[in-house]
C-alpha positions, 0 to 999 in steps of 0.5 A: 499500499505505501509503495502504491502511495509513493508511486501515485505521488511521483506520478502526480509530480511527473504530471504537474511538471509536464503540465507546468513545462507545456504551459510555459510560452516564450515571451514575444520580443517586440520589433525594432524601436521605432522613434518619433521626435517632435518639438518647438524652439526659437523665439526670443530665448531660443529655448527648444522643447524636444520629445521623443515618442518610442514605438514601445509607448514611451514618451521622453522629454529631451534636455538641450544636451540630448539627455533624457530629462523625464520619462513618461509611460503612456497608457496606449492600446496597442492599435492606437500606438500602431496607428500613430506610427502608421500615420507617421509614415504617411505624413513622411511619404506625403511631404518628405523633407518639408522645411519652412522654419520661422523665428519660432518653429516646430519640428518632426523627426520620424524614425531617425536618430536625435541628431539628424536634421528634422525631416519636417520644420515649419513656422515661417508665417508667410508659408502655409503648412499642410494640414496633414503635418500640423494635425499630426504634430498637434496629436503627438503634442496632446500626448505631452502631459501638462504641467 
């Protein structure tokens, strides 16, 4: 009888371990990180406000030295974040290299590095900026937490 209980106990442990092993999944790694930099600058002080939105849903405020100053972990549904990056591609393909800065200017760098030239720069009052660029910028700027 004691032998049967030990055998049953061993069978139970084996079934438990097999169930545990089968139920474990490998974590799906996200693809390469994409980044969108945006912000504003110029004016009397020349101050520049720069932000970076990553495809992982993280928004960072970047200081004048290029260092990350503040990190905001935004709450996105996966589809919302994907739509923002899909829209970036549409904007980029529609107006590649748009540059008409003014004294106070706005910028977007899509899928680039921090130190690259802006894909889009605008602000010159005498030049009409395409609505697709300004509305996309407004969507990104709305993500920045207000103080």
